[in-house]
C-alpha positions in Angstrom: 7.5 19.9 66.7 4.6 20.0 64.3 4.1 17.0 62.0 2.7 17.1 58.5 -0.2 14.8 57.8 0.5 13.0 54.5 -3.1 12.3 54.0 -3.8 16.1 54.1 -1.2 16.6 51.5 -2.8 14.1 49.2 -6.2 15.6 49.6 -4.7 19.1 49.0 -3.1 17.9 45.8 -6.3 16.2 44.6 -8.2 19.4 45.2 -5.6 21.5 43.4 -5.8 19.2 40.4 -9.5 19.4 40.4 -9.5 23.1 40.6 -6.8 23.4 37.9 -8.9 21.2 35.6 -12.0 23.3 36.0 -10.0 26.5 35.4 -8.1 25.4 32.3 -10.7 23.1 30.6 -12.8 25.9 29.0 -9.7 27.7 27.7 -8.0 24.6 26.3 -11.2 23.4 24.6 -11.9 26.9 23.3 -8.4 27.4 21.9 -8.5 24.0 20.0 -11.9 24.8 18.7 -10.7 28.2 17.4 -7.7 26.5 15.7 -10.0 24.0 14.0 -12.3 26.8 12.7 -9.3 28.7 11.4 -8.0 25.6 9.7 -11.3 25.1 8.0 -11.2 28.6 6.7 -7.7 28.5 5.3 -7.5 25.0 4.0 -9.3 25.9 0.7 -6.7 28.7 0.1 -3.8 26.1 0.2 -5.6 24.1 -2.4 -6.1 27.2 -4.6 -2.4 28.1 -4.2 -1.4 24.6 -5.3 0.4 23.8 -2.0 -2.1 21.0 -1.4 -3.4 18.9 -4.3 -5.8 16.0 -4.7 -4.8 12.7 -6.2 -6.5 9.3 -6.5 -4.9 5.8 -6.4 -4.5 4.2 -9.8 -7.2 1.7 -10.8 -6.4 -1.0 -11.5 -3.1 -1.1 -9.6 -0.2 -2.9 -11.2 3.0 -2.7 -9.2 6.0 -4.8 -8.0 7.0 -3.2 -4.7 9.5 -4.1 -1.9 9.0 -2.8 1.6 11.9 -2.7 4.1 11.2 -2.4 7.8 13.7 -2.2 10.6 13.4 -2.7 14.3 15.5 -3.0 17.4 14.9 -4.6 20.8 16.6 -4.0 24.1 18.8 -3.1 25.5 18.8 -5.9 28.1 20.9 -5.3 31.2 23.9 -7.6 31.7 27.1 -7.2 33.8 26.9 -3.4 33.9 26.2 -3.2 30.2 23.5 -4.1 27.8 22.6 -6.5 25.0 20.7 -5.5 21.9 19.1 -7.0 18.8 18.6 -5.1 15.6 17.0 -6.6 12.5 15.7 -5.7 9.1 13.2 -7.5 6.8 12.2 -6.9 3.2 8.9 -8.2 1.8 7.9 -8.0 -1.8 4.4 -7.7 -3.1 3.4 -8.3 -6.7 0.1 -6.6 -7.6 -1.6 -7.2 -10.9 -5.0 -5.7 -11.6 -5.5 -5.2 -7.8 -4.8 -8.8 -7.1 -2.0 -9.0 -4.4 0.6 -11.8 -4.3 3.7 -12.1 -2.2 7.1 -12.2 -3.7 10.6 -12.7 -2.4 11.9 -11.9 1.1 15.2 -11.2 2.7 16.4 -10.4 6.2 19.4 -9.3 8.3 20.0 -9.1 12.0 22.7 -8.2 14.6 23.0 -9.1 18.3 25.8 -7.9 20.6 26.6 -6.0 23.7 26.6 -2.2 24.0 28.1 0.3 26.5 26.2 2.6 28.7 25.8 5.5 26.3 23.2 6.9 23.9 22.1 3.4 22.8 18.9 4.6 21.0 20.8 6.7 18.4 23.4 3.9 17.8 20.6 1.4 17.2 18.9 3.8 14.8 22.2 4.1 12.9 22.5 0.3 12.7 18.9 0.1 11.5 19.7 2.5 8.7 22.7 0.5 7.6 20.6 -2.7 7.6 17.9 -1.0 5.4 20.6 -0.1 2.9 22.0 -3.7 2.9 18.5 -5.1 2.1 18.0 -2.5 -0.6 21.3 -3.5 -2.2 20.4 -7.2 -2.2 17.1 -6.3 -3.8 18.8 -4.5 -6.6 21.0 -7.5 -7.2 18.4 -10.3 -7.3 17.3 -9.8 -10.9 13.7 -8.8 -10.0 12.2 -5.8 -11.7 10.6 -3.6 -9.2 9.0 -0.2 -9.7 9.3 0.8 -6.0 11.4 0.2 -2.9 10.2 1.7 0.4 12.4 2.1 3.4 11.2 3.1 6.9 14.4 4.9 7.6 15.8 8.2 6.4 17.8 8.1 3.1 20.5 10.4 4.4 22.0 11.1 7.8 21.5 14.2 9.8 24.4 15.6 11.7 22.2 15.7 14.7 22.9 12.0 15.0 26.6 12.7 15.8 28.7 15.5 17.2 32.3 16.6 17.1 32.9 15.6 20.8 31.7 12.1 20.3 35.0 11.0 18.9 36.5 11.0 22.4 33.5 10.6 24.6 31.6 7.9 22.7 34.0 6.3 20.3 31.7 3.3 19.6 28.8 5.6 18.6 31.1 7.6 16.4 32.3 4.4 14.7 28.8 3.3 14.1 28.0 6.6 12.5 31.0 6.4 10.2 30.1 2.8 9.3 26.5 3.8 8.4 27.7 6.8 6.4 30.1 4.6 4.5 27.3 2.1 3.7 25.1 4.8 2.4 27.9 6.4 0.3 28.9 3.0 -1.1 25.3 2.2 -2.0 24.6 5.3 -4.0 28.0 5.2 -5.7 27.2 1.7 -6.8 23.5 1.8 -7.6 22.8 5.4 -8.5 22.6 4.8 -12.2 20.1 2.0 -11.7 17.7 4.1 -9.8 15.1 6.7 -10.7 15.6 9.5 -11.7 19.0 8.8 -13.1 17.5 5.8 -14.8 13.9 6.8 -15.9 12.9 3.1 -16.0 14.6 2.2 -12.7 12.9 1.7 -9.4 12.1 4.6 -7.1 13.8 4.3 -3.8 11.9 6.3 -1.2 11.8 6.8 2.6 8.6 6.9 4.6 8.5 8.7 7.9 6.3 6.6 10.1 7.0 8.4 13.4 10.1 6.7 14.7 12.4 8.3 12.2 10.1 11.1 11.1 11.7 13.7 13.4 15.2 13.0 12.3 14.9 14.8 8.9 11.4 16.3 9.1 11.4 19.4 7.0 7.8 20.3 7.7 8.6 22.8 10.4 8.3 25.4 7.7 4.8 24.3 6.9 3.7 26.4 3.9 2.9 29.5 6.0 6.0 31.6 5.6 6.3 34.0 2.7 9.8 32.7 1.8 8.3 29.3 1.1 8.8 29.7 -2.6 12.6 29.6 -2.2 12.6 25.9 -1.4 9.4 24.7 -3.2 10.3 22.9 -6.4 9.6 25.1 -9.4 7.9 22.4 -11.4 5.2 22.2 -8.7 4.0 25.6 -9.8 2.7 26.7 -6.4 1.5 30.3 -6.0 1.7 32.6 -3.0 -1.0 35.1 -3.9 -3.9 33.0 -2.5 -2.1 33.0 0.8 -1.6 36.8 1.1 -4.4 37.2 3.6 -3.1 34.5 5.9 -1.5 36.9 8.4 -4.9 38.6 8.8 -6.4 35.5 10.3 -4.7 36.2 13.6 -2.3 34.2 15.8 -4.5 31.1 16.0 -3.3 29.6 12.7 0.3 30.7 13.3 0.3 28.9 16.7 -1.0 25.6 15.4 1.5 22.7 15.8 2.9 20.9 12.9 1.0 17.7 13.2 -2.4 19.4 13.8 -1.7 21.8 10.9 -1.0 19.0 8.5 -3.9 17.0 9.7 -6.1 20.1 9.2 -5.1 21.0 5.6 -4.6 17.5 4.3 -7.9 15.8 3.4 -8.1 12.2 2.2 -6.1 11.5 -0.9 -4.2 14.7 -0.9 -0.5 15.6 -1.0 1.6 18.7 -0.3 4.0 20.2 -2.8 7.5 18.8 -2.8 10.2 20.8 -0.9 14.0 20.9 -1.0 14.9 19.3 2.3 18.6 20.2 2.0 17.6 23.9 2.1 15.6 23.5 5.3 18.2 21.1 6.8 21.5 21.6 5.1 23.6 19.4 7.4 22.9 16.1 5.7 25.4 13.4 4.8 26.8 12.1 2.4 27.2 15.8 1.4 27.7 15.0 -2.2 24.3 13.3 -2.4 22.6 16.0 -0.4 24.0 18.6 -2.8 22.4 16.8 -5.7 19.0 17.2 -4.1 16.8 15.9 -1.3 13.1 16.4 -1.5 10.2 15.7 0.8 6.4 16.0 0.9 3.5 14.8 3.0 0.5 12.8 1.8 -2.6 11.4 3.4 -4.4 8.3 2.1 -7.9 7.1 3.1 -10.1 8.7 5.7 -8.7 8.0 9.3 -5.1 7.7 8.3 -2.4 10.0 9.4 -0.1 12.2 7.1 3.2 10.5 6.2 6.4 12.1 5.2 8.1 10.9 2.0 11.7 11.5 1.2 13.5 11.1 -2.2 16.8 12.1 -3.8 18.1 13.1 -7.2 18.4 16.1 -9.5 15.4 18.3 -9.5 15.0 18.1 -13.2 14.5 14.4 -12.9 11.5 14.7 -10.6 8.7 16.4 -12.6 5.3 16.8 -10.9 4.1 13.7 -12.8 6.7 11.6 -11.1 5.7 12.9 -7.7 2.0 12.3 -8.5 2.7 8.7 -9.7 4.7 7.9 -6.6 2.1 9.4 -4.3 -0.7 7.5 -6.0 1.1 4.2 -5.5 1.8 5.0 -1.8 -1.9 6.0 -1.3 -3.0 2.7 -2.8 -0.6 0.8 -0.5 -1.6 2.8 2.6 -5.4 2.6 2.5 -5.8 0.6 5.7 -4.5 0.7 9.2 -6.0 3.9 10.7 -3.7 6.3 12.5 -0.8 3.8 12.3 -1.2 3.1 8.6 1.9 2.6 6.5 2.5 1.1 3.1 1.4 -2.6 3.1 4.8 -4.2 2.4 6.4 -2.2 5.1 3.6 -3.1 7.5 3.9 -6.8 6.7 7.7 -6.7 7.2 7.4 -4.9 10.5 4.7 -7.3 11.8 6.9 -10.4 10.9 10.0 -8.8 12.3 9.0 -7.6 15.8 8.2 -10.6 17.9 10.9 -13.0 16.8 13.5 -10.3 17.4 12.4 -9.9 21.0 12.2 -13.7 21.6 15.7 -14.3 20.2 17.2 -11.4 22.2 15.8 -12.9 25.5 17.2 -16.3 24.6 20.5 -14.7 23.7 20.6 -12.9 27.1 19.9 -16.2 28.9 22.7 -18.0 27.0 25.2 -15.2 27.8 24.2 -15.4 31.5 24.7 -19.1 31.4 28.1 -18.9 29.8 29.2 -16.3 32.3 28.0 -18.3 35.3 29.6 -21.6 34.2 32.8 -19.8 33.1 32.7 -21.9 29.9 34.5 -19.2 27.9 37.5 -19.2 30.3 37.7 -22.9 30.1 37.7 -22.9 26.4 40.4 -20.2 26.2 42.7 -22.2 28.6 41.9 -25.8 27.4 45.1 -26.1 25.2 47.4 -24.4 27.6 48.9 -27.6 29.0 49.5 -29.0 25.5 51.8 -26.1 24.8 53.8 -26.6 28.0 54.2 -30.4 27.5 55.7 -29.8 24.0 58.3 -27.4 25.5 56.6 -24.4 24.0 55.7 -21.4 26.0 53.0 -18.9 25.1 54.1 -16.4 27.8 
């Protein structure tokens, strides 16, 4: 019987990888270079058409803003299941003539066990509920803010749940319903206090910073299709004529991925037009709120930062272009630092303060649960008064 030399296989694989690298490297580099050249050619056309427009941060900046960040840690394995920790933190900044001072803070958290199922989606749903809880307390504390920023979506996508989950994953379905109820109750209670229903009320917006960006990201239809006008807000006054020659540029532009495309056409201090997100992604809940209007746009702040997705809700007539411009200029001023991971400063501060303590307390929580289980303290506590009932002639059986 012939034997296979493992070392020969390793050498063969190494040679194959080396050969593949040499074969594909020129093509890959050439394709990316071609896409970059095509983007440089078409980017001015998007500016002419009004699909991309330049804005500058206000100077001086005067703003009272609250940033809500959420995070979850775990799950940590225990007895065939898992433990998790979910937390949220709100940090306020008071900016007067570009001088930044800190304001009030608030936080919430939850630790418990979780079954072996799709934990990540459940923890995301809990995070969204926490974000709305913190937003509600902010609206009740008497402070006058112009802006509240959440790092979670404002509405739920049906992709977070399915019809079968009622029987397969009842806990996840219950979490979905609890989160949906929290969102519905929030908007029923505070809608009249928020912009645009109240022109002087605070703007409540969502920032897609990557972790939640894919949940409701409408930018798959990234300005290149000729039916774009059907879901671009009329007040943005975008024009299709400057883009008529786009198809003649070849397949290079049409094959560019979403992130590379946005990075290519969005220069520093630019935003895209606002889109109707409930047209691109109609399965949003609460349905009554989605029917009123859900809008999104991307913006890029200083050089070196990445494009971010912004999501707002309300009637279209309440969101004139001036309101989108004012909101974007605030966000640009708050997102000037941080490089590729830049996000609005109050959200960044909340996230930095939230992350490590949540992890430490989850580890301590797991150790305490292990200790209780090993020492059987819980069983002892449950049965500690059993003899007293028997002595008094009472039976609990």
